[in-house]
PDB file of N, CA, C, O and CB in Angstrom:
ATOM      1  N   MET A   1      20.006  30.301 -25.944  1.00  0.00           N
ATOM      2  CA  MET A   1      18.840  30.045 -25.339  1.00  0.00           C
ATOM      3  C   MET A   1      19.626  31.789 -23.649  1.00  0.00           C
ATOM      4  O   MET A   1      20.706  32.013 -23.102  1.00  0.00           O
ATOM      5  CB  MET A   1      18.619  27.531 -24.841  1.00  0.00           C
ATOM      6  N   THR A   2      17.984  32.539 -23.592  1.00  0.00           N
ATOM      7  CA  THR A   2      18.463  33.295 -22.738  1.00  0.00           C
ATOM      8  C   THR A   2      18.929  32.704 -21.462  1.00  0.00           C
ATOM      9  O   THR A   2      19.162  31.505 -21.311  1.00  0.00           O
ATOM     10  CB  THR A   2      17.627  34.170 -22.572  1.00  0.00           C
ATOM     11  N   GLU A   3      19.058  33.675 -20.496  1.00  0.00           N
ATOM     12  CA  GLU A   3      19.425  33.599 -19.241  1.00  0.00           C
ATOM     13  C   GLU A   3      17.751  33.393 -18.483  1.00  0.00           C
ATOM     14  O   GLU A   3      17.490  33.194 -17.297  1.00  0.00           O
ATOM     15  CB  GLU A   3      20.421  35.054 -18.819  1.00  0.00           C
ATOM     16  N   LEU A   4      17.342  33.451 -18.991  1.00  0.00           N
ATOM     17  CA  LEU A   4      16.045  33.096 -18.503  1.00  0.00           C
ATOM     18  C   LEU A   4      15.551  31.343 -18.645  1.00  0.00           C
ATOM     19  O   LEU A   4      15.136  30.538 -17.811  1.00  0.00           O
ATOM     20  CB  LEU A   4      15.046  34.090 -19.372  1.00  0.00           C
ATOM     21  N   GLY A   5      15.848  31.241 -20.204  1.00  0.00           N
ATOM     22  CA  GLY A   5      15.820  30.041 -20.243  1.00  0.00           C
ATOM     23  C   GLY A   5      15.933  29.423 -19.887  1.00  0.00           C
ATOM     24  O   GLY A   5      15.156  28.546 -19.510  1.00  0.00           O
ATOM     25  N   HIS A   6      17.811  29.638 -19.749  1.00  0.00           N
ATOM     26  CA  HIS A   6      18.408  28.701 -18.598  1.00  0.00           C
ATOM     27  C   HIS A   6      17.895  28.218 -17.484  1.00  0.00           C
ATOM     28  O   HIS A   6      18.024  27.103 -16.979  1.00  0.00           O
ATOM     29  CB  HIS A   6      19.310  29.162 -18.099  1.00  0.00           C
ATOM     30  N   ASN A   7      16.856  29.840 -16.882  1.00  0.00           N
ATOM     31  CA  ASN A   7      17.057  29.383 -15.175  1.00  0.00           C
ATOM     32  C   ASN A   7      15.956  28.677 -15.355  1.00  0.00           C
ATOM     33  O   ASN A   7      15.523  28.129 -14.341  1.00  0.00           O
ATOM     34  CB  ASN A   7      17.017  30.580 -13.732  1.00  0.00           C
ATOM     35  N   LEU A   8      15.196  28.478 -16.632  1.00  0.00           N
ATOM     36  CA  LEU A   8      13.742  27.957 -15.968  1.00  0.00           C
ATOM     37  C   LEU A   8      14.057  26.335 -16.638  1.00  0.00           C
ATOM     38  O   LEU A   8      13.320  25.369 -16.438  1.00  0.00           O
ATOM     39  CB  LEU A   8      11.913  28.984 -16.698  1.00  0.00           C
ATOM     40  N   ALA A   9      15.047  26.315 -17.285  1.00  0.00           N
ATOM     41  CA  ALA A   9      14.779  24.552 -17.947  1.00  0.00           C
ATOM     42  C   ALA A   9      15.679  24.014 -16.600  1.00  0.00           C
ATOM     43  O   ALA A   9      15.606  22.805 -16.377  1.00  0.00           O
ATOM     44  CB  ALA A   9      15.731  23.978 -20.060  1.00  0.00           C
ATOM     45  N   GLY A  10      16.537  24.854 -15.676  1.00  0.00           N
ATOM     46  CA  GLY A  10      16.722  24.444 -14.642  1.00  0.00           C
ATOM     47  C   GLY A  10      15.936  23.900 -13.417  1.00  0.00           C
ATOM     48  O   GLY A  10      16.047  22.973 -12.614  1.00  0.00           O
ATOM     49  N   LEU A  11      14.959  25.083 -13.703  1.00  0.00           N
ATOM     50  CA  LEU A  11      14.111  24.241 -12.593  1.00  0.00           C
ATOM     51  C   LEU A  11      13.755  23.167 -13.045  1.00  0.00           C
ATOM     52  O   LEU A  11      14.254  22.199 -12.472  1.00  0.00           O
ATOM     53  CB  LEU A  11      12.906  24.797 -12.073  1.00  0.00           C
ATOM     54  N   LEU A  12      12.737  22.845 -14.270  1.00  0.00           N
ATOM     55  CA  LEU A  12      12.249  22.408 -15.188  1.00  0.00           C
ATOM     56  C   LEU A  12      12.913  20.673 -14.848  1.00  0.00           C
ATOM     57  O   LEU A  12      12.266  19.648 -14.635  1.00  0.00           O
ATOM     58  CB  LEU A  12      12.627  23.356 -16.555  1.00  0.00           C
ATOM     59  N   THR A  13      14.593  20.894 -14.912  1.00  0.00           N
ATOM     60  CA  THR A  13      15.027  19.846 -14.727  1.00  0.00           C
ATOM     61  C   THR A  13      15.072  19.005 -13.030  1.00  0.00           C
ATOM     62  O   THR A  13      15.076  17.789 -12.837  1.00  0.00           O
ATOM     63  CB  THR A  13      16.195  20.131 -15.353  1.00  0.00           C
ATOM     64  N   GLN A  14      15.094  19.847 -12.229  1.00  0.00           N
ATOM     65  CA  GLN A  14      14.605  19.424 -10.798  1.00  0.00           C
ATOM     66  C   GLN A  14      13.331  19.015 -10.820  1.00  0.00           C
ATOM     67  O   GLN A  14      13.402  17.992 -10.140  1.00  0.00           O
ATOM     68  CB  GLN A  14      14.670  20.474  -9.775  1.00  0.00           C
ATOM     69  N   ILE A  15      12.318  19.117 -11.114  1.00  0.00           N
ATOM     70  CA  ILE A  15      10.763  18.866 -11.140  1.00  0.00           C
ATOM     71  C   ILE A  15      10.350  17.451 -12.015  1.00  0.00           C
ATOM     72  O   ILE A  15       9.344  16.787 -11.767  1.00  0.00           O
ATOM     73  CB  ILE A  15       9.998  20.274 -11.903  1.00  0.00           C
ATOM     74  N   ARG A  16      11.191  17.179 -12.930  1.00  0.00           N
ATOM     75  CA  ARG A  16      11.785  16.217 -13.433  1.00  0.00           C
ATOM     76  C   ARG A  16      11.963  15.284 -12.586  1.00  0.00           C
ATOM     77  O   ARG A  16      11.202  14.469 -12.064  1.00  0.00           O
ATOM     78  CB  ARG A  16      12.774  16.521 -13.952  1.00  0.00           C
ATOM     79  N   SER A  17      13.329  15.545 -12.489  1.00  0.00           N
ATOM     80  CA  SER A  17      14.171  14.450 -10.587  1.00  0.00           C
ATOM     81  C   SER A  17      13.095  13.950  -9.611  1.00  0.00           C
ATOM     82  O   SER A  17      13.121  12.835  -9.092  1.00  0.00           O
ATOM     83  CB  SER A  17      15.301  15.768  -9.104  1.00  0.00           C
ATOM     84  N   TRP A  18      12.173  14.853  -9.415  1.00  0.00           N
ATOM     85  CA  TRP A  18      11.762  14.898  -8.119  1.00  0.00           C
ATOM     86  C   TRP A  18      10.870  14.375  -8.647  1.00  0.00           C
ATOM     87  O   TRP A  18      10.435  13.736  -7.689  1.00  0.00           O
ATOM     88  CB  TRP A  18      11.629  16.006  -7.246  1.00  0.00           C
ATOM     89  N   ALA A  19       9.924  14.023  -9.851  1.00  0.00           N
ATOM     90  CA  ALA A  19       9.092  13.338 -10.184  1.00  0.00           C
ATOM     91  C   ALA A  19       9.760  11.867 -10.183  1.00  0.00           C
ATOM     92  O   ALA A  19       9.510  11.090  -9.261  1.00  0.00           O
ATOM     93  CB  ALA A  19       8.543  13.873 -11.354  1.00  0.00           C
ATOM     94  N   GLU A  20      10.273  11.653 -10.817  1.00  0.00           N
ATOM     95  CA  GLU A  20      11.203  10.210 -11.157  1.00  0.00           C
ATOM     96  C   GLU A  20      11.359   9.445  -9.419  1.00  0.00           C
ATOM     97  O   GLU A  20      11.193   8.363  -8.855  1.00  0.00           O
ATOM     98  CB  GLU A  20      13.259  10.777 -12.006  1.00  0.00           C
ATOM     99  N   GLN A  21      11.603  10.249  -9.251  1.00  0.00           N
ATOM    100  CA  GLN A  21      12.568   9.696  -7.149  1.00  0.00           C
ATOM    101  C   GLN A  21      10.618   9.281  -6.621  1.00  0.00           C
ATOM    102  O   GLN A  21      10.434   8.217  -6.030  1.00  0.00           O
ATOM    103  CB  GLN A  21      13.832  12.291  -5.381  1.00  0.00           C
ATOM    104  N   HIS A  22       9.593  10.049  -6.863  1.00  0.00           N
ATOM    105  CA  HIS A  22       8.376   9.848  -6.198  1.00  0.00           C
ATOM    106  C   HIS A  22       7.484   9.320  -7.422  1.00  0.00           C
ATOM    107  O   HIS A  22       6.264   9.454  -7.522  1.00  0.00           O
ATOM    108  CB  HIS A  22       7.820  11.232  -5.428  1.00  0.00           C
ATOM    109  N   ALA A  23       8.208   8.794  -8.183  1.00  0.00           N
ATOM    110  CA  ALA A  23       6.599   7.634  -9.578  1.00  0.00           C
ATOM    111  C   ALA A  23       6.347   6.603  -8.696  1.00  0.00           C
ATOM    112  O   ALA A  23       5.996   5.730  -9.490  1.00  0.00           O
ATOM    113  CB  ALA A  23       7.254   6.500 -11.644  1.00  0.00           C
ATOM    114  N   PRO A  24       6.288   6.133  -7.665  1.00  0.00           N
ATOM    115  CA  PRO A  24       6.133   4.756  -6.812  1.00  0.00           C
ATOM    116  C   PRO A  24       4.841   5.363  -6.431  1.00  0.00           C
ATOM    117  O   PRO A  24       3.653   5.143  -6.665  1.00  0.00           O
ATOM    118  CB  PRO A  24       7.350   4.254  -5.442  1.00  0.00           C
ATOM    119  N   GLY A  25       5.515   6.190  -5.771  1.00  0.00           N
ATOM    120  CA  GLY A  25       4.140   6.808  -4.679  1.00  0.00           C
ATOM    121  C   GLY A  25       3.143   7.988  -5.358  1.00  0.00           C
ATOM    122  O   GLY A  25       2.385   8.563  -4.577  1.00  0.00           O
ATOM    123  N   ILE A  26       3.124   8.250  -6.330  1.00  0.00           N
ATOM    124  CA  ILE A  26       2.442   8.927  -6.805  1.00  0.00           C
ATOM    125  C   ILE A  26       1.553   8.199  -8.142  1.00  0.00           C
ATOM    126  O   ILE A  26       0.824   8.732  -8.979  1.00  0.00           O
ATOM    127  CB  ILE A  26       3.265   9.989  -6.993  1.00  0.00           C
ATOM    128  N   ARG A  27       1.889   6.977  -7.975  1.00  0.00           N
ATOM    129  CA  ARG A  27       1.669   5.548  -8.587  1.00  0.00           C
ATOM    130  C   ARG A  27       0.377   5.012  -7.866  1.00  0.00           C
ATOM    131  O   ARG A  27      -0.800   4.841  -8.185  1.00  0.00           O
ATOM    132  CB  ARG A  27       3.033   4.472  -8.317  1.00  0.00           C
ATOM    133  N   ASP A  28       0.957   4.873  -7.025  1.00  0.00           N
ATOM    134  CA  ASP A  28       0.408   4.163  -5.845  1.00  0.00           C
ATOM    135  C   ASP A  28      -1.069   5.385  -5.190  1.00  0.00           C
ATOM    136  O   ASP A  28      -2.168   5.022  -4.769  1.00  0.00           O
ATOM    137  CB  ASP A  28       2.005   3.906  -4.528  1.00  0.00           C
ATOM    138  N   ALA A  29      -0.506   6.927  -5.334  1.00  0.00           N
ATOM    139  CA  ALA A  29      -2.283   7.746  -4.860  1.00  0.00           C
ATOM    140  C   ALA A  29      -3.112   7.967  -5.921  1.00  0.00           C
ATOM    141  O   ALA A  29      -4.263   8.256  -5.592  1.00  0.00           O
ATOM    142  CB  ALA A  29      -2.277   9.419  -4.185  1.00  0.00           C
ATOM    143  N   ARG A  30      -2.841   7.912  -7.324  1.00  0.00           N
ATOM    144  CA  ARG A  30      -2.982   7.629  -8.246  1.00  0.00           C
ATOM    145  C   ARG A  30      -4.567   6.371  -7.968  1.00  0.00           C
ATOM    146  O   ARG A  30      -5.748   6.607  -7.716  1.00  0.00           O
ATOM    147  CB  ARG A  30      -1.482   7.273  -8.762  1.00  0.00           C
ATOM    148  N   ALA A  31      -3.886   5.219  -8.151  1.00  0.00           N
ATOM    149  CA  ALA A  31      -4.847   4.038  -8.015  1.00  0.00           C
ATOM    150  C   ALA A  31      -5.586   4.113  -6.833  1.00  0.00           C
ATOM    151  O   ALA A  31      -6.602   3.419  -6.800  1.00  0.00           O
ATOM    152  CB  ALA A  31      -4.174   2.724  -8.025  1.00  0.00           C
ATOM    153  N   ARG A  32      -5.255   4.946  -5.631  1.00  0.00           N
ATOM    154  CA  ARG A  32      -5.977   5.283  -4.765  1.00  0.00           C
ATOM    155  C   ARG A  32      -7.114   5.788  -4.880  1.00  0.00           C
ATOM    156  O   ARG A  32      -8.155   5.168  -4.665  1.00  0.00           O
ATOM    157  CB  ARG A  32      -5.494   5.823  -4.220  1.00  0.00           C
ATOM    158  N   ALA A  33      -7.051   6.836  -5.191  1.00  0.00           N
ATOM    159  CA  ALA A  33      -8.284   7.946  -5.937  1.00  0.00           C
ATOM    160  C   ALA A  33      -8.877   7.006  -6.297  1.00  0.00           C
ATOM    161  O   ALA A  33      -9.794   6.482  -5.666  1.00  0.00           O
ATOM    162  CB  ALA A  33      -8.023   9.086  -7.224  1.00  0.00           C
ATOM    163  N   SER A  34      -8.281   6.502  -7.785  1.00  0.00           N
ATOM    164  CA  SER A  34      -8.920   6.105  -9.121  1.00  0.00           C
ATOM    165  C   SER A  34      -9.828   5.301  -8.350  1.00  0.00           C
ATOM    166  O   SER A  34     -10.998   5.535  -8.654  1.00  0.00           O
ATOM    167  CB  SER A  34      -7.988   5.321 -10.387  1.00  0.00           C
ATOM    168  N   ALA A  35      -9.656   4.262  -7.279  1.00  0.00           N
ATOM    169  CA  ALA A  35     -10.673   3.062  -6.490  1.00  0.00           C
ATOM    170  C   ALA A  35     -11.955   3.745  -5.734  1.00  0.00           C
ATOM    171  O   ALA A  35     -13.098   3.288  -5.721  1.00  0.00           O
ATOM    172  CB  ALA A  35      -9.715   2.153  -5.151  1.00  0.00           C
ATOM    173  N   ARG A  36     -11.624   4.612  -5.281  1.00  0.00           N
ATOM    174  CA  ARG A  36     -11.970   5.789  -4.839  1.00  0.00           C
ATOM    175  C   ARG A  36     -13.393   6.312  -5.415  1.00  0.00           C
ATOM    176  O   ARG A  36     -14.515   6.295  -4.908  1.00  0.00           O
ATOM    177  CB  ARG A  36     -10.868   6.659  -5.147  1.00  0.00           C
ATOM    178  N   ASN A  37     -12.964   6.740  -6.555  1.00  0.00           N
ATOM    179  CA  ASN A  37     -13.859   7.120  -7.488  1.00  0.00           C
ATOM    180  C   ASN A  37     -14.682   6.196  -8.356  1.00  0.00           C
ATOM    181  O   ASN A  37     -15.313   6.464  -9.379  1.00  0.00           O
ATOM    182  CB  ASN A  37     -13.228   7.840  -8.212  1.00  0.00           C
ATOM    183  N   GLU A  38     -14.530   5.021  -7.703  1.00  0.00           N
ATOM    184  CA  GLU A  38     -15.268   3.592  -8.790  1.00  0.00           C
ATOM    185  C   GLU A  38     -15.976   3.324  -7.868  1.00  0.00           C
ATOM    186  O   GLU A  38     -17.063   2.776  -8.056  1.00  0.00           O
ATOM    187  CB  GLU A  38     -14.366   2.079  -9.431  1.00  0.00           C
ATOM    188  N   GLU A  39     -15.423   3.723  -6.359  1.00  0.00           N
ATOM    189  CA  GLU A  39     -16.714   2.817  -5.174  1.00  0.00           C
ATOM    190  C   GLU A  39     -17.127   4.133  -5.240  1.00  0.00           C
ATOM    191  O   GLU A  39     -16.802   4.060  -4.055  1.00  0.00           O
ATOM    192  CB  GLU A  39     -16.351   1.925  -3.256  1.00  0.00           C
ATOM    193  N   ASP A  40     -17.596   5.504  -5.460  1.00  0.00           N
ATOM    194  CA  ASP A  40     -18.331   6.746  -5.583  1.00  0.00           C
ATOM    195  C   ASP A  40     -19.710   6.234  -7.302  1.00  0.00           C
ATOM    196  O   ASP A  40     -20.865   5.825  -7.178  1.00  0.00           O
ATOM    197  CB  ASP A  40     -16.722   8.366  -5.940  1.00  0.00           C
ATOM    198  N   TRP A  41     -19.053   6.453  -8.455  1.00  0.00           N
ATOM    199  CA  TRP A  41     -19.903   5.599  -8.440  1.00  0.00           C
ATOM    200  C   TRP A  41     -20.912   4.546  -8.866  1.00  0.00           C
ATOM    201  O   TRP A  41     -21.943   4.383  -9.519  1.00  0.00           O
ATOM    202  CB  TRP A  41     -20.061   5.903  -8.220  1.00  0.00           C
ATOM    203  N   ALA A  42     -19.826   3.799  -7.958  1.00  0.00           N
ATOM    204  CA  ALA A  42     -21.108   2.323  -7.798  1.00  0.00           C
ATOM    205  C   ALA A  42     -21.767   2.951  -7.386  1.00  0.00           C
ATOM    206  O   ALA A  42     -22.790   3.195  -8.025  1.00  0.00           O
ATOM    207  CB  ALA A  42     -21.065   0.898  -6.894  1.00  0.00           C
ATOM    208  N   ALA A  43     -21.517   3.693  -5.828  1.00  0.00           N
ATOM    209  CA  ALA A  43     -22.415   3.571  -4.934  1.00  0.00           C
ATOM    210  C   ALA A  43     -24.410   4.443  -5.755  1.00  0.00           C
ATOM    211  O   ALA A  43     -25.423   4.431  -5.056  1.00  0.00           O
ATOM    212  CB  ALA A  43     -21.450   4.499  -3.384  1.00  0.00           C
TER     213      ALA A  43
END
């Protein structure tokens, strides 16, 4: 892999780590947004 590829792989690893650490909050935010959307459609 090129140096650019290695650099990108490092960034993607950091993004994955962040996502794994914040997964519960992300799921909660998605559920709240989905609930709001369902309320909007029901109105």
